[in-house]
N, CA, C and O of each residue as an XYZ file, in Angstrom:
844
protein
N     179.045     95.785     95.195
C     177.935     96.655     94.829
C     177.553     96.408     93.375
O     178.412     96.384     92.493
N     176.243     96.223     93.130
C     175.782     95.989     91.767
C     175.834     97.288     90.981
O     175.259     98.300     91.384
N     176.548     97.241     89.826
C     176.716     98.442     89.025
C     175.387     98.889     88.436
O     174.587     98.068     87.985
N     175.159    100.202     88.444
C     173.980    100.764     87.804
C     172.719    100.710     88.629
O     171.682    101.178     88.157
N     172.740    100.170     89.832
C     171.538    100.067     90.656
C     171.543    101.138     91.738
O     172.573    101.414     92.353
N     170.392    101.730     91.958
C     170.240    102.688     93.050
C     170.226    101.922     94.370
O     170.090    100.699     94.374
N     170.367    102.640     95.505
C     170.282    101.942     96.791
C     168.976    101.159     96.941
O     168.978    100.038     97.448
N     167.848    101.758     96.493
C     166.576    101.050     96.576
C     166.570     99.783     95.753
O     166.040     98.756     96.177
N     167.175     99.860     94.543
C     167.257     98.688     93.689
C     168.088     97.588     94.306
O     167.746     96.411     94.193
N     169.190     97.962     94.966
C     170.036     96.957     95.632
C     169.290     96.305     96.790
O     169.430     95.106     97.029
N     168.500     97.098     97.506
C     167.715     96.535     98.610
C     166.692     95.529     98.089
O     166.493     94.464     98.672
N     166.040     95.894     96.967
C     165.070     94.975     96.386
C     165.741     93.674     96.000
O     165.231     92.594     96.298
N     166.901     93.774     95.329
C     167.608     92.571     94.892
C     168.061     91.728     96.074
O     168.078     90.500     95.989
N     168.423     92.367     97.161
C     168.918     91.643     98.332
C     167.789     91.088     99.204
O     168.048     90.359    100.162
N     166.536     91.431     98.877
C     165.406     90.911     99.653
C     165.177     91.630    100.967
O     164.570     91.078    101.885
N     165.667     92.875    101.062
C     165.529     93.618    102.321
C     164.070     93.878    102.655
O     163.655     93.708    103.802
N     163.282     94.291    101.657
C     161.889     94.627    101.928
C     161.090     93.384    102.308
O     160.224     93.446    103.181
N     161.374     92.255    101.657
C     160.689     91.008    102.023
C     160.997     90.628    103.468
O     160.122     90.146    104.187
N     162.254     90.849    103.896
C     162.633     90.520    105.274
C     161.916     91.424    106.270
O     161.510     90.976    107.343
N     161.759     92.708    105.911
C     161.053     93.643    106.794
C     159.596     93.224    106.941
O     159.071     93.182    108.054
N     158.931     92.910    105.809
C     157.531     92.482    105.847
C     157.389     91.197    106.648
O     156.447     91.042    107.425
N     158.321     90.285    106.456
C     158.310     88.995    107.168
C     158.351     89.206    108.687
O     157.529     88.656    109.419
N     159.314     90.008    109.150
C     159.454     90.238    110.590
C     158.262     91.017    111.144
O     157.784     90.727    112.241
N     157.783     92.004    110.387
C     156.658     92.815    110.847
C     155.400     91.962    110.985
O     154.634     92.138    111.932
N     155.180     91.039    110.047
C     154.004     90.171    110.122
C     154.040     89.313    111.391
O     153.019     89.146    112.057
N     155.209     88.775    111.720
C     155.325     87.962    112.932
C     154.998     88.776    114.179
O     154.279     88.311    115.064
N     155.533     89.997    114.241
C     155.311     90.860    115.418
C     153.833     91.210    115.544
O     153.276     91.143    116.639
N     153.189     91.585    114.433
C     151.789     91.987    114.482
C     150.884     90.821    114.880
O     149.912     91.022    115.608
N     151.183     89.615    114.417
C     150.372     88.461    114.796
C     150.465     88.205    116.300
O     149.456     87.939    116.954
N     151.671     88.286    116.840
C     151.845     88.077    118.288
C     151.118     89.166    119.068
O     150.514     88.887    120.103
N     151.173     90.414    118.578
C     150.473     91.519    119.248
C     148.961     91.310    119.257
O     148.280     91.801    120.157
N     148.425     90.587    118.269
C     146.996     90.304    118.206
C     146.632     89.003    118.924
O     145.501     88.529    118.814
N     147.572     88.433    119.648
C     147.289     87.218    120.407
C     147.286     85.952    119.567
O     146.766     84.922    119.997
N     147.864     86.019    118.372
C     147.924     84.862    117.488
C     149.304     84.205    117.577
O     150.268     84.809    118.049
N     149.373     82.960    117.114
C     150.675     82.337    116.957
C     151.445     83.062    115.860
O     150.844     83.585    114.921
N     152.757     83.097    115.971
C     153.549     83.880    115.022
C     153.417     83.364    113.601
O     153.523     84.140    112.651
N     153.185     82.052    113.436
C     153.066     81.468    112.112
C     151.612     81.181    111.791
O     150.943     80.499    112.567
N     151.101     81.676    110.678
C     149.713     81.357    110.311
C     149.588     79.912    109.857
O     150.498     79.366    109.232
N     148.457     79.297    110.175
C     148.165     77.950    109.689
C     147.005     77.960    108.701
O     146.677     76.930    108.112
N     146.387     79.117    108.522
C     145.283     79.255    107.566
C     145.483     80.537    106.766
O     146.057     81.508    107.260
N     145.003     80.526    105.528
C     145.144     81.690    104.663
C     143.908     81.825    103.786
O     143.121     80.888    103.653
N     143.750     82.993    103.196
C     142.591     83.302    102.355
C     143.092     83.768    100.996
O     143.959     84.638    100.916
N     142.554     83.197     99.935
C     142.943     83.576     98.580
C     141.763     84.245     97.878
O     140.630     83.771     97.968
N     142.032     85.333     97.189
C     140.981     86.049     96.463
C     141.630     86.824     95.320
O     142.854     86.937     95.247
N     140.800     87.351     94.437
C     141.339     88.104     93.302
C     140.506     89.349     93.062
O     139.368     89.463     93.515
N     141.108     90.275     92.336
C     140.440     91.524     91.970
C     140.857     91.899     90.557
O     142.043     91.881     90.230
N     139.888     92.236     89.724
C     140.179     92.645     88.358
C     140.313     94.161     88.298
O     139.419     94.892     88.724
N     141.438     94.624     87.766
C     141.719     96.053     87.658
C     141.678     96.448     86.194
O     142.318     95.809     85.360
N     140.939     97.484     85.878
C     140.800     97.939     84.498
C     142.154     98.320     83.916
O     142.970     98.963     84.577
N     142.379     97.916     82.674
C     143.690     98.116     82.053
C     143.874     99.546     81.566
O     142.919    100.309     81.422
N     145.134     99.879     81.319
C     145.527    101.145     80.706
C     146.354    100.808     79.465
O     146.730     99.650     79.289
N     146.641    101.761     78.619
C     147.461    101.467     77.435
C     148.807    100.843     77.784
O     149.389    100.128     76.968
N     149.309    101.110     78.996
C     150.608    100.574     79.393
C     150.533     99.114     79.837
O     151.568     98.477     80.034
N     149.330     98.580     79.996
C     149.192     97.211     80.492
C     149.748     96.187     79.517
O     150.288     95.163     79.937
N     149.626     96.448     78.228
C     150.186     95.555     77.226
C     149.665     94.138     77.339
O     148.457     93.913     77.407
N     150.603     93.163     77.359
C     150.227     91.744     77.380
C     149.593     91.313     78.684
O     149.025     90.223     78.756
N     149.673     92.141     79.725
C     149.038     91.779     81.000
C     147.533     91.957     80.965
O     146.834     91.554     81.895
N     147.032     92.558     79.895
C     145.599     92.846     79.815
C     144.841     91.687     79.179
O     145.320     91.065     78.232
N     143.661     91.406     79.707
C     142.782     90.382     79.160
C     141.344     90.720     79.535
O     141.104     91.565     80.397
N     140.399     90.063     78.891
C     138.986     90.393     79.133
C     138.385     89.431     80.146
O     138.368     88.219     79.929
N     137.888     89.981     81.261
C     137.183     89.209     82.285
C     135.707     89.176     81.915
O     134.985     90.150     82.129
N     135.255     88.041     81.353
C     133.874     87.940     80.894
C     132.866     88.009     82.019
O     131.740     88.461     81.812
N     133.251     87.567     83.213
C     132.320     87.581     84.350
C     132.057     89.010     84.821
O     130.927     89.366     85.154
N     133.113     89.820     84.844
C     132.971     91.193     85.325
C     132.907     92.206     84.185
O     132.810     93.412     84.414
N     132.964     91.697     82.953
C     132.870     92.561     81.767
C     133.909     93.687     81.829
O     133.596     94.857     81.605
N     135.131     93.307     82.134
C     136.196     94.290     82.291
C     137.445     93.840     81.543
O     137.846     92.679     81.635
N     138.056     94.757     80.806
C     139.347     94.510     80.162
C     140.435     94.981     81.117
O     140.485     96.158     81.474
N     141.298     94.072     81.528
C     142.321     94.490     82.467
C     143.163     93.348     82.980
O     143.290     92.311     82.329
N     143.735     93.545     84.149
C     144.593     92.556     84.799
C     143.903     92.049     86.054
O     143.099     92.751     86.667
N     144.230     90.818     86.423
C     143.648     90.234     87.630
C     144.748     90.061     88.677
O     145.767     89.417     88.429
N     144.520     90.642     89.837
C     145.473     90.560     90.941
C     145.021     89.450     91.885
O     143.952     89.534     92.489
N     145.837     88.419     92.007
C     145.552     87.306     92.910
C     146.392     87.510     94.177
O     147.607     87.694     94.097
N     145.752     87.478     95.319
C     146.518     87.669     96.548
C     146.074     86.675     97.611
O     144.930     86.220     97.637
N     147.015     86.358     98.480
C     146.754     85.470     99.605
C     147.147     86.199    100.876
O     148.251     86.737    100.968
N     146.253     86.224    101.860
C     146.524     86.875    103.139
C     146.256     85.894    104.275
O     145.550     84.901    104.099
N     146.827     86.182    105.440
C     146.473     85.373    106.593
C     145.139     85.868    107.144
O     144.541     86.783    106.578
N     144.669     85.280    108.231
C     143.339     85.619    108.742
C     143.278     87.004    109.373
O     142.200     87.466    109.747
N     144.427     87.671    109.494
C     144.445     89.057    109.971
C     144.588     90.042    108.813
O     144.610     91.256    109.018
N     144.685     89.510    107.597
C     144.787     90.378    106.432
C     146.204     90.712    106.011
O     146.398     91.555    105.135
N     147.203     90.072    106.611
C     148.594     90.349    106.244
C     148.954     89.590    104.969
O     148.665     88.400    104.842
N     149.579     90.277    104.040
C     149.890     89.705    102.732
C     150.915     88.578    102.838
O     151.945     88.709    103.498
N     150.596     87.457    102.161
C     151.504     86.311    102.103
C     152.018     86.061    100.691
O     153.163     85.646    100.515
N     151.181     86.311     99.679
C     151.572     86.054     98.298
C     150.777     86.957     97.367
O     149.656     87.360     97.674
N     151.379     87.266     96.223
C     150.741     88.144     95.248
C     151.168     87.716     93.849
O     152.333     87.398     93.608
N     150.189     87.715     92.920
C     150.484     87.324     91.540
C     149.516     88.061     90.617
O     148.322     88.136     90.904
N     150.029     88.607     89.508
C     149.210     89.365     88.562
C     149.185     88.638     87.224
O     150.228     88.233     86.712
N     147.981     88.473     86.654
C     147.810     87.817     85.365
C     146.843     88.629     84.508
O     146.140     89.495     85.028
N     146.796     88.360     83.200
C     145.702     88.928     82.400
C     144.363     88.480     82.971
O     144.256     87.370     83.492
N     143.352     89.320     82.881
C     142.073     89.053     83.536
C     141.359     87.828     82.989
O     140.487     87.275     83.659
N     141.716     87.390     81.774
C     141.024     86.254     81.188
C     141.627     84.913     81.600
O     141.070     83.872     81.252
N     142.731     84.899     82.317
C     143.346     83.633     82.726
C     142.576     83.027     83.893
O     142.062     83.737     84.757
N     142.509     81.703     83.896
C     141.742     80.978     84.910
C     142.328     81.172     86.304
O     143.542     81.113     86.494
N     141.458     81.401     87.262
C     141.904     81.523     88.647
C     142.481     80.199     89.141
O     143.450     80.172     89.900
N     141.869     79.106     88.699
C     142.308     77.787     89.169
C     143.749     77.487     88.769
O     144.454     76.762     89.470
N     144.188     78.051     87.626
C     145.549     77.787     87.152
C     146.604     78.495     87.998
O     147.790     78.191     87.872
N     146.205     79.424     88.851
C     147.165     80.198     89.643
C     147.393     79.601     91.028
O     148.280     80.046     91.755
N     146.601     78.599     91.397
C     146.645     78.081     92.772
C     148.006     77.490     93.104
O     148.544     77.746     94.182
N     148.573     76.699     92.190
C     149.842     76.030     92.488
C     150.954     77.032     92.784
O     151.698     76.874     93.751
N     151.064     78.065     91.945
C     152.098     79.080     92.162
C     151.881     79.836     93.464
O     152.822     80.053     94.227
N     150.626     80.240     93.721
C     150.329     80.978     94.943
C     150.575     80.126     96.179
O     151.091     80.616     97.184
N     150.206     78.847     96.107
C     150.422     77.951     97.251
C     151.910     77.812     97.558
O     152.305     77.773     98.723
N     152.735     77.736     96.513
C     154.183     77.639     96.722
C     154.706     78.904     97.378
O     155.528     78.830     98.293
N     154.243     80.070     96.926
C     154.678     81.332     97.528
C     154.290     81.393     99.002
O     155.070     81.843     99.842
N     153.073     80.934     99.307
C     152.598     80.958    100.691
C     153.454     80.058    101.574
O     153.859     80.452    102.668
N     153.727     78.841    101.091
C     154.511     77.909    101.907
C     155.950     78.375    102.059
O     156.564     78.143    103.100
N     156.504     79.032    101.032
C     157.845     79.595    101.156
C     157.869     80.713    102.193
O     158.840     80.858    102.935
N     156.791     81.507    102.240
C     156.739     82.642    103.159
C     156.467     82.229    104.593
O     156.799     82.969    105.519
N     155.869     81.061    104.798
C     155.465     80.642    106.144
C     156.195     79.389    106.623
O     155.849     78.834    107.666
N     157.180     78.947    105.888
C     157.876     77.733    106.303
C     157.009     76.494    106.223
O     157.149     75.578    107.034
N     156.106     76.463    105.241
C     155.211     75.319    105.010
C     154.344     75.003    106.225
O     154.110     73.839    106.552
N     153.871     76.062    106.890
C     153.038     75.868    108.072
C     151.538     76.026    107.782
O     150.716     75.665    108.624
N     151.170     76.551    106.624
C     149.757     76.730    106.288
C     149.168     75.390    105.867
O     149.659     74.754    104.935
N     148.110     74.964    106.560
C     147.460     73.682    106.263
C     146.058     73.864    105.699
O     145.419     72.886    105.308
N     145.571     75.098    105.650
C     144.221     75.332    105.151
C     144.178     76.642    104.376
O     144.719     77.659    104.808
N     143.519     76.591    103.219
C     143.400     77.767    102.365
C     141.933     77.981    102.035
O     141.305     77.127    101.409
N     141.380     79.122    102.452
C     140.007     79.471    102.124
C     139.967     80.054    100.714
O     140.720     80.976    100.402
N     139.096     79.525     99.868
C     139.000     80.013     98.492
C     137.579     79.832     97.994
O     136.860     78.947     98.458
N     137.168     80.682     97.033
C     135.839     80.528     96.464
C     135.880     79.535     95.298
O     136.934     79.001     94.955
N     134.722     79.304     94.704
C     134.613     78.299     93.660
C     135.424     78.601     92.416
O     135.732     77.688     91.650
N     135.780     79.868     92.193
C     136.587     80.214     91.035
C     137.958     79.561     91.077
O     138.540     79.252     90.038
N     138.474     79.353     92.290
C     139.785     78.732     92.438
C     139.704     77.215     92.593
O     140.669     76.510     92.298
N     138.564     76.710     93.052
C     138.533     75.296     93.421
C     137.429     74.488     92.777
O     137.646     73.327     92.431
N     136.243     75.069     92.605
C     135.077     74.257     92.289
C     134.484     73.751     93.594
O     135.178     73.700     94.609
N     133.217     73.380     93.581
C     132.525     73.028     94.836
C     133.117     71.776     95.486
O     133.304     71.742     96.702
N     133.414     70.748     94.685
C     133.913     69.494     95.259
C     135.288     69.706     95.871
O     135.544     69.288     97.000
N     136.176     70.359     95.120
C     137.526     70.581     95.630
C     137.519     71.480     96.859
O     138.327     71.290     97.767
N     136.622     72.452     96.898
C     136.544     73.341     98.059
C     136.162     72.560     99.310
O     136.734     72.777    100.378
N     135.197     71.653     99.181
C     134.791     70.840    100.324
C     135.919     69.907    100.739
O     136.178     69.742    101.931
N     136.601     69.288     99.759
C     137.733     68.410    100.060
C     138.820     69.157    100.818
O     139.341     68.672    101.822
N     139.158     70.355    100.317
C     140.234     71.138    100.924
C     139.905     71.503    102.362
O     140.773     71.446    103.234
N     138.656     71.878    102.615
C     138.260     72.245    103.977
C     138.367     71.059    104.928
O     138.854     71.198    106.050
N     137.912     69.891    104.475
C     137.948     68.694    105.323
C     139.386     68.273    105.598
O     139.762     68.046    106.749
N     140.192     68.170    104.540
C     141.575     67.732    104.706
C     142.383     68.748    105.519
O     143.156     68.373    106.400
N     142.197     70.033    105.218
C     142.956     71.059    105.922
C     142.684     71.067    107.410
O     143.612     71.102    108.218
N     141.401     71.035    107.780
C     141.060     71.056    109.205
C     141.446     69.742    109.885
O     141.817     69.747    111.058
N     141.366     68.631    109.179
C     141.785     67.354    109.763
C     143.262     67.405    110.132
O     143.649     66.986    111.223
N     144.088     67.919    109.218
C     145.519     68.028    109.496
C     145.784     68.994    110.637
O     146.642     68.743    111.482
N     145.048     70.098    110.663
C     145.243     71.095    111.712
C     144.911     70.531    113.087
O     145.607     70.818    114.061
N     143.849     69.726    113.172
C     143.433     69.162    114.454
C     144.346     68.018    114.900
O     144.503     67.765    116.095
N     144.939     67.341    113.934
C     145.772     66.186    114.271
C     147.221     66.548    114.587
O     147.949     65.738    115.162
N     147.648     67.758    114.216
C     149.061     68.079    114.416
C     149.376     68.496    115.847
O     150.536     68.731    116.185
N     148.336     68.589    116.697
C     148.558     68.857    118.112
C     148.738     70.320    118.461
O     148.773     70.664    119.642
N     148.856     71.204    117.457
C     149.045     72.637    117.711
C     147.713     73.354    117.550
O     147.475     74.009    116.535
N     146.856     73.233    118.535
C     145.525     73.809    118.407
C     145.031     74.283    119.759
O     145.544     73.881    120.803
N     144.030     75.143    119.723
C     143.315     75.569    120.913
C     141.958     74.875    120.930
O     141.528     74.311    119.924
N     141.285     74.921    122.083
C     139.981     74.259    122.189
C     138.974     74.837    121.207
O     138.158     74.105    120.646
N     139.029     76.160    120.996
C     138.085     76.766    120.059
C     138.372     76.302    118.628
O     137.453     76.193    117.816
N     139.648     76.028    118.319
C     139.995     75.487    117.002
C     139.354     74.119    116.801
O     138.851     73.809    115.721
N     139.377     73.302    117.858
C     138.830     71.944    117.769
C     137.338     71.980    117.469
O     136.859     71.267    116.587
N     136.606     72.808    118.200
C     135.158     72.920    117.978
C     134.847     73.459    116.594
O     133.986     72.925    115.895
N     135.543     74.514    116.195
C     135.311     75.107    114.875
C     135.681     74.128    113.766
O     134.995     74.044    112.748
N     136.766     73.391    113.971
C     137.194     72.422    112.965
C     136.181     71.318    112.754
O     135.909     70.935    111.617
N     135.620     70.803    113.833
C     134.602     69.752    113.712
C     133.368     70.259    112.981
O     132.780     69.539    112.174
N     132.973     71.501    113.261
C     131.812     72.074    112.577
C     132.066     72.200    111.079
O     131.195     71.882    110.269
N     133.261     72.663    110.711
C     133.581     72.842    109.296
C     133.662     71.499    108.578
O     133.179     71.369    107.454
N     134.271     70.497    109.220
C     134.354     69.164    108.623
C     132.961     68.599    108.390
O     132.672     68.061    107.321
N     132.089     68.722    109.404
C     130.719     68.208    109.274
C     129.968     68.936    108.165
O     129.295     68.303    107.352
N     130.078     70.267    108.128
C     129.358     71.049    107.124
C     129.813     70.706    105.705
O     128.989     70.594    104.797
N     131.104     70.542    105.517
C     131.607     70.250    104.179
C     131.368     68.802    103.776
O     131.214     68.508    102.591
N     131.336     67.893    104.747
C     130.983     66.509    104.420
C     129.533     66.442    103.936
O     129.221     65.723    102.987
N     128.662     67.190    104.588
C     127.263     67.240    104.147
C     127.156     67.898    102.766
O     126.345     67.489    101.935
N     127.989     68.925    102.534
C     127.975     69.583    101.228
C     128.401     68.617    100.130
O     127.835     68.626     99.037
N     129.401     67.778    100.421
C     129.830     66.780     99.444
C     128.705     65.807     99.119
O     128.524     65.417     97.965
N     127.948     65.415    100.148
C     126.833     64.500     99.928
C     125.792     65.122     99.005
O     125.274     64.459     98.106
N     125.489     66.402     99.232
C     124.515     67.092     98.372
C     125.032     67.206     96.936
O     124.273     67.045     95.980
N     126.340     67.488     96.796
C     126.919     67.611     95.454
C     126.817     66.287     94.706
O     126.441     66.253     93.534
N     127.157     65.194     95.393
C     127.075     63.871     94.756
C     125.637     63.543     94.378
O     125.389     63.023     93.290
N     124.686     63.839     95.260
C     123.272     63.598     94.947
C     122.841     64.405     93.722
O     122.128     63.896     92.857
N     123.277     65.667     93.650
C     122.939     66.502     92.491
C     123.518     65.923     91.204
O     122.849     65.896     90.171
N     124.768     65.459     91.273
C     125.408     64.875     90.087
C     124.692     63.608     89.641
O     124.514     63.384     88.444
N     124.278     62.774     90.601
C     123.567     61.550     90.264
C     122.203     61.862     89.647
O     121.784     61.218     88.686
N     121.514     62.859     90.213
C     120.222     63.259     89.637
C     120.400     63.770     88.214
O     119.610     63.437     87.330
N     121.434     64.579     87.989
C     121.681     65.102     86.645
C     122.010     63.976     85.672
O     121.566     63.991     84.524
N     122.792     62.996     86.137
C     123.126     61.854     85.276
C     121.874     61.074     84.892
O     121.736     60.645     83.746
N     120.970     60.890     85.834
C     119.729     60.159     85.540
C     118.880     60.926     84.529
O     118.277     60.330     83.637
N     118.839     62.260     84.675
C     118.059     63.067     83.741
C     118.639     62.967     82.334
O     117.906     62.778     81.363
N     119.993     63.099     82.229
C     120.645     63.050     80.925
C     120.434     61.695     80.248
O     120.233     61.624     79.036
N     120.480     60.628     81.036
C     120.351     59.281     80.482
C     118.895     58.822     80.356
O     118.629     57.678     79.987
N     117.960     59.717     80.664
C     116.556     59.371     80.525
C     116.056     58.346     81.527
O     115.119     57.601     81.242
N     116.681     58.304     82.709
C     116.299     57.317     83.720
C     115.401     57.895     84.807
O     115.066     57.206     85.770
N     115.012     59.155     84.657
C     114.109     59.771     85.630
C     112.677     59.588     85.144
O     112.340     59.971     84.024
N     111.852     59.012     85.977
C     110.456     58.772     85.616
C     109.548     59.680     86.427
O     109.723     59.837     87.636
N     108.594     60.264     85.762
C     107.615     61.122     86.419
C     106.285     60.389     86.505
O     105.759     59.919     85.496
N     105.751     60.295     87.704
C     104.459     59.660     87.912
C     103.420     60.760     88.097
O     103.394     61.433     89.128
N     102.580     60.935     87.111
C     101.585     62.003     87.104
C     100.280     61.470     87.674
O      99.801     60.409     87.273
N      99.713     62.214     88.611
C      98.443     61.830     89.200
C      97.705     63.077     89.670
O      98.332     64.102     89.934
N      96.394     63.002     89.777
C      95.607     64.161     90.231
C      95.964     64.545     91.664
O      96.261     63.685     92.493
N      95.933     65.835     91.942
C      96.253     66.346     93.268
C      95.099     67.219     93.739
O      94.616     68.078     93.002
N      94.661     66.990     94.977
C      93.602     67.796     95.579
C      94.248     69.017     96.233
O      94.714     68.949     97.371
N      94.270     70.134     95.502
C      94.933     71.338     96.005
C      94.249     71.890     97.245
O      94.901     72.436     98.135
N      92.928     71.744     97.296
C      92.197     72.252     98.468
C      92.630     71.518     99.727
O      92.805     72.127    100.783
N      92.803     70.191     99.607
C      93.222     69.401    100.769
C      94.646     69.766    101.193
O      94.946     69.850    102.384
N      95.522     69.982    100.201
C      96.895     70.375    100.522
C      96.930     71.724    101.222
O      97.669     71.904    102.190
N      96.134     72.675    100.737
C      96.102     74.003    101.349
C      95.556     73.934    102.768
O      96.055     74.618    103.662
N      94.527     73.108    102.978
C      93.949     72.973    104.314
C      94.962     72.368    105.276
O      95.066     72.791    106.427
N      95.720     71.361    104.790
C      96.737     70.748    105.638
C      97.827     71.729    106.021
O      98.282     71.749    107.165
N      98.248     72.550    105.056
C      99.273     73.549    105.341
C      98.773     74.583    106.336
O      99.526     75.015    107.209
N      97.511     74.988    106.218
C      96.937     75.972    107.133
C      96.885     75.416    108.555
O      97.170     76.125    109.520
N      96.513     74.127    108.673
C      96.468     73.511    110.001
C      97.857     73.454    110.621
O      98.023     73.682    111.819
N      98.842     73.149    109.801
C     100.211     73.076    110.318
C     100.678     74.440    110.798
O     101.297     74.541    111.858
N     100.393     75.497    110.036
C     100.779     76.838    110.446
C     100.094     77.235    111.739
O     100.705     77.864    112.603
N      98.817     76.866    111.877
C      98.077     77.186    113.094
C      98.676     76.457    114.288
O      98.789     77.024    115.374
N      99.070     75.164    114.080
C      99.675     74.402    115.166
C     101.004     75.017    115.575
O     101.305     75.108    116.765
N     101.806     75.443    114.596
C     103.094     76.061    114.895
C     102.926     77.338    115.702
O     103.694     77.609    116.625
N     101.912     78.119    115.343
C     101.671     79.360    116.089
C     101.275     79.066    117.527
O     101.727     79.733    118.458
N     100.409     78.043    117.698
C      99.962     77.732    119.066
C     101.088     77.157    119.906
O     101.096     77.328    121.125
N     102.063     76.461    119.264
C     103.194     75.893    119.992
C     104.391     76.839    120.019
O     105.450     76.513    120.554
N     104.195     78.033    119.424
C     105.254     79.031    119.342
C     106.477     78.462    118.612
O     107.613     78.653    119.047
N     106.230     77.760    117.495
C     107.290     77.173    116.695
C     107.475     77.893    115.373
O     108.354     77.531    114.591
N     106.660     78.908    115.110
C     106.771     79.600    113.829
C     108.063     80.385    113.779
O     108.520     80.897    114.801
N     108.673     80.489    112.565
C     109.956     81.210    112.441
C     109.776     82.702    112.690
O     110.744     83.459    112.627
């Protein structure tokens, strides 16, 4: 028996509560018709306003204009907690991904292959990469349902197209910065353009193609 610890403190040290949460999560997933082990997770954060007791945990979140702490959490697709980490609100979300990912894999036996996250944690390019790689691994490991296969292909296609748009945007920006974008100025007949647009709208209405 650890000297000076209450029964609750001894349970915390022995990991009793973590074991209870672990077993309960497995049971609830099976009750919802899911596999006992999650293969996908969602990461998000929330900034909580600080109090005088926050001390060094407090920081200023410039995006939300709040002085406080930022709670980073990861849940499975049913909302069950997998990982939790608290930082000062001014610390980068991206810097917390490695620690949170390790906590998630420790909690799930390294079975999570996909993590949903917003741009604060990944950036647009990394988010698209993660979605493509995660779903590719999920579809190739043989542990999937037919609906997973269809959804996975849609997500891979959507994120591949997103990557193409991102690269095009970066190339356009590079050309602008380097002065390689040329503008060809010429007179435009606005009346003719308006007439053409009106005819197109009329055709769409007659073909019942209007949105």
